[in-house]
N, C-alpha and C positions, 0 to 999 in steps of 0.2 A: 504494500500500500504506500502511495506517495505521501510522505508526512511533511507537509509544508507548515511553516509557522502560522498559527491561527491569527496572530496579531498583524500579519501583513495586510496592506490595503488590497481592495479588489483589483483584478487585472484590468487594463484599459480595454475599451470596446474593440479596438483594432487588433489587440494582441492576444485574443483568446484562441488558444489552440490546444487540442488534446492529442497527444502523441503516444500515450502508453498502451492504447488498445483495451484498457480496462473499462468497466462500466462507469460512466460519469454521473456523479451526484453533486448537485450544487447546494451549498448552504447559503441562503440569502437572508441577510439581516439588515434592518434599517440603519443600525449603528453598531459597529463592532468595537465595544469599549472593553476596558479591563475586566469587568464583571462577566462579559459574554465569553471570555476565553475558556472558562471551565465548561460552559455549555458546548462549545465547539470541540473541546477535548473529549467530552463524554460521547459526542457523536462519532468522532474518529475512532475512539477505542472500541466501541461496540461494533461499528461497521468493519473495522479491521479484524475483529474476532469472527465475523460472520461471512467474510468473503473478500474478493479482490476488487477494490473500487478505486477510482480516481476521484478525489475530493477537491472541489473548487469552492473557495470562499468568496462571496460577493457581498459588499456592504455599501451603504449609502444609496446612490442612484443605481440600483442593480437591475432595474426593469429592462433597459435596452440590451445590456450584455446577456441577460437571461433569455430574452426573446431571441437573440441571435443564435445562441447555443441550441435552444429548443427547435428553431427552424431548420438547423442543419441536421437534425435527427441524431445528435450525439448524446442526448440526455436521456437517462432512464429514471431519475428521481430528483425531487427538490424538497429540501427541508427548510422551512422559513416562516417568517411572520408576514402574512399577506393581508392587505387592507380590505380586500373584497373578494367575492366569489367569482368575479370576472377572470382573475388570474387562475383560479382553480379550474374553471371550466375550460379555459384555453389550454392549459397544460394537460389536463385529463383527456381532452380531445385528441392530443397527440400521443396518447399512450404512456405519458409520464406519470409516475407514481408521486404522490404528494403527502408530506406530513407537515401539518401546520403546528407551529410552536408559538408561545407567547403568553398573553394574559388569559389563561383559562382554556381548558379543553373544550372544543366546540364540535357539537354533533350536527350542525346545520348542513354540512356537506359530507357527513359520514356515509360510507358506502364503498363499493368496489373501487380500489385504486387509490384511496386516500384515507387519512385519519388525522388525529390531532393529539398533542401532548401539551399540558400547561399547568399553571397553578390553579388550585381550587378556588375559584372566585366566590363561590357560596360561603366558604370558610372565611375568606377575607372580609366579605360583607358582614357576616355575623360577629367576627372578632372586633371589627371597627365599631360596630353598633354597640357591642358590650362595653367598650371603653368610652365611647363618646355619648352614650345615652344616659350616663350617670354623672356623678360628681357635680350636681347642680347646674349642668349644662342647660341653657335655654333653647337656642336655635342650633339645629344640626344641618350641615351643608355638605355638598359634594361638588368638587371642582374637577372637570375632565372634559376633553374634547368630544364634541358630538359626533364626529366622523369616524372615530376609531371603534371597531367592534368590541375590542377588549375593554375600553373605557366605558362604553355603553353598558356592557354586561355587568361590570363592576358597579356602576351607578344603580342599576336595577337590583342587584343583589343587596347592596347596602340599603336601598330604599325599603326593600321587603323586610330586611332584618330589623330596621328601625321601626317599621310599622308593627312588628311583633312586640316591640317595647312600648307601643302606643305613641310613637313619635313620627313626625313628618320630616322629610328631607327637602331642603331648598337647594336647587341645582343651578350651576353656572358653568358655561363653556369658555368664558373669556379668560385668557391667561395673562394679559398685561393691560396697562392703560387705565383709562377712566372707568371702564365697565367693571374691571376687577376691583378697583378701589371702592366704587359705589356699592358693589356687592358685599364686600367685607364690612363697610361702614353700616350697612343696613341690618346686619345680623345683631340680634339681641345678645348681649354678653352676660356671662361667659358663653361662648359658642364653641362648637366642635366641628372640625373640617376634615373630611377625607379627600385626599387628592389622588388622581390616577397615576401620578409618578412623583418621585422625589424632586424632580426639576420643578414641577408645579408647586409642590410643597414649599420649596425654597423661595419661589416667586411670591407665594402667598404670605410667607413669613416676612419677607423684605417689604412688601406693600403694607402689611399690617403695622410693622414697626415704624414706617414712615408716617403713618397716620396716628401714631401714639397708642396703638392697640398692643397690649403686652401679650407675649407668647411664653408660656401657655396659660397665664392667669386669666386673660380675657379671651384668648383664642387657642384652643388645643388643636394641633395639626398632626395628621398622619399621612405619610406618603407610601409609595410602592417602589421597590427596587433596591433598597438598602445600599444606597450610593454614599460612600465616604466622601467623595468629592463634593456632592451637593451639600452635605452637612458642613464641610469646610467652608464653602462659599456662603452658607447661611449664617455662619458664626455661632451655630448651636447644633447639638446632635439631634437629627431629625428622627422621630419615631417612624418606623417603616416596616413594611412586609418584605421579608427576604425570600425571593423566589428560589427554589431548589434547582439551580441551573444545571449543575453537574448531573443530577438524576434525570432532569428533563432531557438533557442531551443524550444520555445513555438510552432512555426509553424511546426517544425519537429515532435514534440509530437502529434500535431493535425493531421498531415499527416499520421503518423503511425496508429493512432486510426481509421482514415477514411479507410485506406488500409485494416485493419483487419475487417472492416465492408463490404468489397467487393467493395468499391468505387474506381473510377479512380481519381487520384490526379495529377493535373498539377504541373510542376516545378515552384518554386517561387524564385525570386531574390529581395533582399532588398538593397536599396541604403545605402552604408556606408558613414561616414562623414570623410572628409579629414581635419586633423589638421596640418596646416602649422606652423612649428616651426623653430628653429634656423638652422637646417640643409639645409633648402631650401629657406628661406626668403631673397632673394637678392634684392627685391624691396626697395625703399626708400620713405620717406615722407608719404603722404596720402595713396598711393598704398600699402605700407607696413602695415599700420594700418587697411586698408580694408581687406587685406588678412588674418590678424590675427583675425579680428572680425568674418569673415565668418567661420573660423575654430573653434571658441570658442563661439557659441551662448549661452552657459550656463554661461558665465562669467559675473560678476557684475563690470567689469572694468569701471573706470570713464573717462570722457573726458580728464582730466588732465593726467591720466596714458596713454591713447591712444596717446596723444600729445608727451609724452616722448618716447613712442615706435616708433613714426614717426620721432623722432629727431628734434622736432619743439617746439616752445613755444606754450602755450595753445591758445593765441590770434591768432597767425599765423596759427595754425592747424584749428581752428574754421573757420577762413576766407577762408582757402584753401578748406575745406570740403564744405562750402556753395557755393564756386565758381565752384567746380567740380561736386558736387552731387545735388546742389540746395536745400539742407536741412541742419539742424543743426546736429552736432555729435550725440546728444541725439536721434533725430528722426531717424537718420541712424541706431543706435543700436536697436531701437524699431522695425524698419522695418525688420531687419535681424531676430530678435526673432519672430516676427509675421509670417514670411514666414516659419521658421523652425517649429513653432507650428502647422501651418496649414498642413504642409507636414506630420508631425507625426500623427496628428489626422486623416488625410485621409488614410494614408498608413500603419499604425501599430495599434496594439491592446493595446498599453501601456495605463495604466490608466491615468486619468487626472492629478493626482499629479505627476506621473513620467514624463509626457510631460512637465509640468511646470518646473520641476527640470532641464530637458534637455534644457530649454530655459531661464535659469537664475532666476527662481522663486522658492525658497525653500519651500514656503508656497502655498498650493493649492488655498487658498482663494485669495491671491494676484494675482496669475496667472489668475484665472477666472475673476477677476475684470479688469485686463489689457486686456485680450482677448476680453471681451465684449466691452471695450472702442475702441479697434482696429477694430472690425468687426461688432459690434452691436448685436452679439449673444453669448451665453455661449459656452464654449468648447464642452459640451455634445450635445447641439443643432446643432452646426456646424458639429460634427462627424456624427450625425444621418442623417442630410440633405445630407452630402457627400456620405454616404452609399446608400441612396435611389435614388441619382441622376443617 
């Protein structure tokens, strides 16, 4: 398999040539950023395991070069984030297999020759509603482009989840200028805002601060993407959903290989993790510490550091945790890590060492020892029994 650097830019429209004789698969992404590298690597690794393929990475304005390759009949499959069904119908009409990736698995075009893999948008909507529908929030809002299918589906899921809490959602598609300013100023404070991306979250935070609206005291903000760069530009840590890109990539590669073998592949949605950070943590005391812990199961934070996060002395914090949760802070942290580990072992194909790192155990042996103490079985045995159940 030809292993190009996934961070390289797309080839020029004039320079696209396939010389290997292998089956050509294009990975087409609107933007190939640092975070997408793990997604591309997941695709490469799985396809490399399943057969001999030539992988071409296209990003940015990929429409013209993708069309050229498809017209020459060299293309057998495309994995990408497509804005509409027009692309799908065109590619499928040429016998090209398609796996859609991005914000949510979509079964709109499910059927022979195509499938989709993405984050579970329903979970994102319900988690955001859980955070923003409480803590004295008056108005709840959603900021996302009206033309993006992923954004539209997230807005719908968030609206439905808030409705279950007896709350309405005010929606806006303006990302800059007077319209965004007026939208934020019209919200009754304290308000809660879910944004379709971390970039939009950063713009909302900057606009709010320019108008004297405090974040998160007056406006709690959650984004999507878990971008460290956007948090850096925002001047604060943005609460955000982290899409499981490596797993999405692996499953997208597996789906493509199955489609090329003539199999029907059902859409797959993977639960993302919500990291609650400075831009939305309005809770105080034990509730604040609990919210932080659930968002950072991989942290090795101590009980003393958790107490400082809660704004309490260590003794007061331990007393409050025992009073409200019935267990010690240490047991509380272990319980969160255990539930995270069980979920990853059941629902993903991450290797044991990777699951351990996700749950705060850099060493695989230490994780296996802890997991056996929690459950009475090893991680490998637990996964096997879950798959056979």
